[in-house]
C-alpha positions as CSV (number, residue, x, y, z in Angstrom):
1,X,109.3,117.2,106.3
2,X,109.0,113.6,107.0
3,X,110.2,112.0,110.0
4,X,113.1,109.3,109.0
5,X,111.6,106.4,111.1
6,X,113.2,103.9,113.0
7,X,112.0,101.1,110.8
8,X,114.3,102.9,108.2
9,X,117.5,102.3,110.5
10,X,116.4,98.9,111.7
11,X,115.9,99.7,115.2
12,X,113.7,97.7,117.4
13,X,110.1,98.7,118.5
14,X,111.3,99.4,122.2
15,X,113.9,101.6,120.7
16,X,111.5,103.5,118.4
17,X,109.1,104.0,121.2
18,X,112.0,105.7,123.4
19,X,112.9,107.7,120.4
20,X,109.4,108.8,120.2
21,X,109.1,109.8,123.5
22,X,112.0,111.8,123.9
23,X,110.8,113.6,120.8
24,X,107.7,114.4,122.3
25,X,109.7,115.3,125.4
26,X,111.5,117.9,123.6
27,X,108.6,119.4,122.0
28,X,106.4,119.8,125.0
29,X,109.4,121.6,127.0
30,X,109.6,123.8,124.0
31,X,106.2,124.6,123.7
32,X,106.0,125.3,127.5
33,X,109.2,127.9,127.1
34,X,107.6,129.6,124.3
35,X,104.3,129.8,126.6
36,X,106.0,131.1,129.5
37,X,108.2,133.8,127.6
38,X,104.9,135.2,126.1
39,X,103.3,135.3,129.8
40,X,106.5,136.7,131.3
41,X,105.6,140.4,131.5
42,X,102.6,139.3,133.5
43,X,104.7,137.4,135.9
44,X,107.5,139.9,136.4
45,X,110.2,137.8,135.3
46,X,113.9,138.7,135.5
47,X,115.8,139.6,132.6
48,X,118.1,136.6,133.3
49,X,115.1,134.5,133.6
50,X,113.9,135.4,130.2
51,X,117.2,134.9,128.9
52,X,117.2,131.4,130.1
53,X,114.0,130.5,128.7
54,X,115.1,131.6,125.2
55,X,118.1,129.3,125.6
56,X,116.0,126.4,126.7
57,X,113.8,127.1,123.9
58,X,116.7,127.0,121.1
59,X,118.1,124.0,122.9
60,X,115.1,121.9,122.7
61,X,114.0,123.2,119.4
62,X,117.8,122.2,118.1
63,X,117.6,118.6,119.8
64,X,114.2,118.0,118.4
65,X,115.4,118.6,114.9
66,X,118.3,116.7,115.3
67,X,116.7,113.6,116.7
68,X,113.5,114.0,114.1
69,X,116.2,113.8,111.2
70,X,118.6,111.6,112.5
71,X,117.0,109.1,115.0
72,X,120.4,106.9,114.6
73,X,121.8,109.6,116.9
74,X,119.3,108.5,119.8
75,X,122.0,107.8,122.3
76,X,124.2,110.7,121.8
77,X,121.5,113.1,121.6
78,X,120.0,111.5,124.9
79,X,123.2,111.7,126.8
80,X,123.7,115.4,125.9
81,X,120.2,116.1,127.2
82,X,121.1,114.3,130.4
83,X,124.0,116.6,130.6
84,X,122.1,119.7,130.3
85,X,119.4,118.5,132.7
86,X,122.1,117.2,135.2
87,X,124.5,120.5,135.3
88,X,121.6,122.9,134.7
89,X,119.5,121.4,137.4
90,X,121.9,120.7,139.9
91,X,123.2,124.6,139.6
92,X,119.7,126.1,139.3
93,X,118.7,124.0,142.7
94,X,122.2,125.2,144.4
95,X,121.4,128.8,143.3
96,X,117.9,128.6,144.7
97,X,118.9,127.1,148.2
98,X,122.0,128.8,148.8
99,X,122.0,132.0,147.0
100,X,118.8,133.1,146.2
101,X,116.9,131.4,149.5
102,X,113.5,132.1,148.1
103,X,110.5,130.3,148.3
104,X,109.4,131.5,144.8
105,X,112.3,130.2,142.9
106,X,112.3,126.9,144.6
107,X,108.6,126.4,144.2
108,X,108.9,127.6,140.5
109,X,111.7,125.2,139.2
110,X,111.9,122.4,141.4
111,X,109.1,120.6,139.5
112,X,111.4,120.6,136.3
113,X,114.1,118.4,138.1
114,X,112.0,115.6,138.0
115,X,112.8,115.5,133.8
116,X,116.4,114.1,134.8
117,X,115.4,110.6,135.8
118,X,112.4,110.4,133.3
119,X,115.1,111.3,130.5
120,X,117.4,108.8,131.9
121,X,114.9,105.9,131.8
122,X,114.2,106.7,128.1
123,X,118.0,107.0,127.2
124,X,119.5,104.4,129.3
125,X,118.5,100.9,130.3
126,X,118.1,99.0,133.4
127,X,120.8,99.6,136.2
128,X,122.4,102.4,134.4
129,X,119.3,104.5,134.3
130,X,118.6,103.8,138.0
131,X,122.4,104.7,138.8
132,X,122.3,107.9,136.6
133,X,119.0,109.0,138.5
134,X,120.6,108.0,142.1
135,X,123.7,109.8,141.3
136,X,121.4,113.0,140.2
137,X,119.4,112.6,143.6
138,X,122.6,112.2,145.4
139,X,123.6,115.8,144.1
140,X,120.5,117.2,145.3
141,X,120.9,115.6,148.5
142,X,124.3,117.5,149.2
143,X,122.9,120.7,148.1
144,X,120.1,120.3,150.5
145,X,122.9,119.2,153.2
146,X,124.7,122.5,152.4
147,X,121.7,124.4,152.9
148,X,120.9,123.0,156.4
149,X,124.6,122.9,157.3
150,X,125.0,126.8,156.6
151,X,125.2,129.3,159.5
152,X,124.8,132.1,156.8
153,X,121.2,130.9,156.3
154,X,118.5,132.0,159.3
155,X,117.0,129.3,161.1
156,X,113.2,130.7,160.4
157,X,114.1,130.8,156.6
158,X,115.1,126.9,156.7
159,X,111.8,126.3,158.6
160,X,109.8,128.6,156.0
161,X,111.4,126.2,153.2
162,X,111.7,122.8,155.1
163,X,108.3,121.3,154.2
164,X,108.7,122.1,150.5
165,X,112.4,120.8,150.1
166,X,111.1,117.5,152.0
167,X,108.3,116.9,149.9
168,X,110.8,117.7,146.8
169,X,113.1,115.0,147.8
170,X,110.2,112.7,148.5
171,X,108.5,113.1,145.1
172,X,111.9,112.3,143.5
173,X,112.6,109.3,145.5
174,X,109.1,108.0,144.8
175,X,109.2,109.0,140.9
176,X,112.7,107.1,140.5
177,X,111.4,104.1,142.6
178,X,108.4,103.9,140.2
179,X,110.6,104.2,137.0
180,X,112.7,101.5,138.4
181,X,110.0,99.3,138.9
182,X,108.5,100.1,135.6
183,X,112.1,99.4,133.5
184,X,111.9,95.8,135.5
185,X,108.4,95.3,134.7
186,X,108.8,96.1,131.0
187,X,112.0,94.1,130.7
188,X,109.9,91.1,132.0
189,X,107.0,92.1,129.5
190,X,109.6,92.3,126.5
191,X,111.3,88.9,127.3
192,X,107.7,87.4,127.3
193,X,106.9,88.7,124.2
194,X,110.4,87.8,122.5
195,X,109.7,84.2,123.9
196,X,106.1,83.9,122.5
197,X,107.3,85.4,119.4
198,X,110.0,82.8,119.4
199,X,107.9,79.8,120.2
200,X,105.2,81.0,117.4
201,X,107.9,81.2,114.9
202,X,109.4,77.8,115.8
203,X,105.8,76.3,115.8
204,X,105.6,76.8,112.2
205,X,109.4,75.9,111.3
206,X,111.1,72.7,110.6
207,X,114.1,72.6,113.0
208,X,116.2,70.6,110.6
209,X,116.0,72.7,107.7
210,X,114.8,76.0,108.6
211,X,112.0,75.7,106.2
212,X,108.3,76.4,107.2
213,X,106.7,73.0,108.3
214,X,103.6,71.3,107.5
215,X,101.3,73.4,109.8
216,X,102.6,76.7,108.0
217,X,102.2,75.2,104.7
218,X,98.6,74.1,105.5
219,X,97.9,77.7,106.4
220,X,99.4,78.8,103.2
221,X,97.2,76.6,101.2
222,X,94.0,77.6,103.2
223,X,94.7,81.1,102.6
224,X,95.1,80.7,98.9
225,X,92.0,78.6,98.4
226,X,90.0,79.9,95.6
227,X,92.7,81.6,93.9
228,X,94.8,80.2,90.8
229,X,98.0,78.3,92.3
230,X,99.8,75.4,91.4
231,X,101.9,72.9,93.7
232,X,104.9,70.9,93.4
233,X,105.2,67.8,95.6
234,X,108.8,66.2,95.6
235,X,110.7,63.7,97.4
236,X,114.3,62.5,97.5
237,X,115.3,59.4,95.5
238,X,116.2,56.3,97.4
239,X,116.4,58.4,100.9
240,X,116.1,55.2,102.9
241,X,119.1,54.0,101.1
242,X,121.0,56.9,102.1
243,X,120.2,56.5,105.7
244,X,120.7,52.9,106.1
245,X,124.0,53.2,104.4
246,X,125.6,56.1,105.7
247,X,123.6,56.7,108.9
248,X,121.2,59.5,109.8
249,X,123.6,62.3,110.3
250,X,124.4,62.0,107.0
251,X,120.8,61.9,105.9
252,X,120.2,64.9,107.9
253,X,122.8,66.9,105.7
254,X,121.5,65.6,102.6
255,X,118.2,67.2,103.7
256,X,119.6,70.3,104.3
257,X,121.4,70.6,101.3
258,X,118.5,70.0,99.4
259,X,116.3,72.4,101.1
260,X,118.8,75.1,100.4
261,X,119.2,74.2,96.7
262,X,115.5,74.1,96.3
263,X,115.0,77.6,97.9
264,X,117.9,78.9,95.8
265,X,115.9,77.8,92.5
266,X,112.8,79.4,93.4
267,X,110.9,82.9,92.7
268,X,110.4,85.4,95.5
269,X,107.0,84.4,95.3
270,X,107.1,80.8,95.7
271,X,106.8,79.0,99.0
272,X,108.5,76.0,99.9
273,X,108.4,73.8,103.1
274,X,109.2,70.6,104.4
275,X,106.0,68.4,104.0
276,X,107.3,65.6,106.0
277,X,110.2,63.0,106.0
278,X,112.2,63.5,102.7
279,X,109.0,65.3,101.2
280,X,109.1,68.8,100.5
281,X,106.2,71.2,99.0
282,X,106.1,74.3,96.9
283,X,103.3,76.3,96.7
284,X,103.4,78.4,93.4
285,X,100.9,81.5,93.8
286,X,99.4,82.7,90.3
287,X,101.0,79.8,88.1
288,X,99.5,77.4,85.8
289,X,100.4,73.7,85.4
290,X,103.0,74.4,82.6
291,X,104.9,77.1,84.2
292,X,105.0,75.2,87.7
293,X,106.6,72.2,85.6
294,X,109.3,74.5,84.6
295,X,110.0,75.5,88.4
296,X,109.9,71.9,89.4
297,X,112.6,71.0,86.7
298,X,114.5,73.9,87.8
299,X,114.6,72.6,91.3
300,X,115.3,69.1,90.4
301,X,118.2,70.5,88.3
302,X,119.5,72.3,91.4
303,X,119.2,69.4,93.9
304,X,121.0,67.3,91.7
305,X,123.8,69.5,91.2
306,X,124.7,69.3,94.7
307,X,127.9,66.8,95.6
308,X,127.5,65.3,99.0
309,X,130.9,64.3,100.0
310,X,130.0,60.8,101.5
311,X,126.9,60.3,99.5
312,X,127.5,61.6,96.1
313,X,124.6,63.1,94.1
314,X,120.9,63.0,94.9
315,X,118.0,63.3,92.8
316,X,114.3,64.1,92.9
317,X,110.8,63.1,91.9
318,X,108.4,65.6,91.5
319,X,104.6,65.8,91.0
320,X,103.0,68.8,89.9
321,X,99.1,69.8,90.2
322,X,97.6,72.9,88.8
323,X,94.5,73.8,91.3
324,X,91.2,73.4,89.8
325,X,88.4,76.4,89.9
326,X,87.1,75.7,93.3
327,X,89.1,72.6,94.2
328,X,90.0,72.1,97.8
329,X,93.6,72.0,99.2
330,X,93.6,68.4,99.8
331,X,92.3,67.6,96.1
332,X,95.1,69.3,94.7
333,X,97.5,67.7,97.1
334,X,96.1,64.3,96.3
335,X,96.8,64.8,92.4
336,X,100.3,66.0,93.1
337,X,100.9,63.0,95.2
338,X,99.5,60.7,92.3
339,X,101.6,62.4,89.8
340,X,104.9,62.2,92.3
341,X,104.3,58.1,92.4
342,X,103.9,58.4,89.0
343,X,107.4,59.9,88.5
344,X,108.7,57.1,91.0
345,X,107.1,54.2,88.8
346,X,108.4,56.0,85.8
347,X,111.9,55.7,86.8
348,X,112.7,58.3,89.4
349,X,114.3,61.8,88.8
350,X,111.6,62.8,86.8
351,X,108.9,65.5,87.0
352,X,105.2,64.4,86.2
353,X,102.0,66.9,85.8
354,X,98.9,65.9,87.2
355,X,95.8,65.7,84.7
């Protein structure tokens, strides 16, 4: 059985981590429950304790399989687990202190109460996780208060269990504080990573057109050095006239529309970017000169088909060059640039293939 990963449901890495951690917790608790059942005869477990362990095993196995098969139900599964943990934990703690009054019961089960804030930190975020943990902690305090206020419980018994109860409360308080601090630090780390990713992405993206910029194009050319490829260098004809006549805002809109039209005319493997100003570069991995010329003609037709309300139609001139064996990227680009100027000299709105 293959787990359906969060990548298949579009989840973020942080959510995938939370899902995996909760899944691991279900598995670990199920294993511990089975182990405890197998040793119950040695520890003289009561019949109701064995029944409780069986129910705990079934519950965790069921939730494990559910989360494994349907990770998109993570929140629902997590909330259900919080309900089980909260109601069951408070009930058991109340029974131990107010009914059983046994140090065995307190020592044997009190440590499992710590799972509630742990699960809350996985299922909920930030303040909601902290509030849920504090609400559970308040329930434990109320039960402890009832224990100390009860006249039916001997003072000697309260003194016997006093240190254990206080240490339990201290442990929970420290653990909740630790989880709250960890959540805050994790949030800061995630925001820093997101900012770094955004800055890295925009460092390689042209802000106006949304296309890769010259930095990214240079990296692609360097990565493809030594392999078969062709390049298309094209620019918009009479673009200075557009800016001078209609203004730079109109010129920006023309550039954006030309970029969109060119992108639509390309194949999935082709790489388009803004080279600078009104110039654009297309890298065609594995394409020869004649094939690249066909792509350039398709781009030219797509750009020319766009009607700009204030400007009218805009054409492009293209220079195409196929990389020679062992030729450096700069040399290929130089030949494409020469072919582009040949297209300009030939009357514009032309495609020229470098020799």
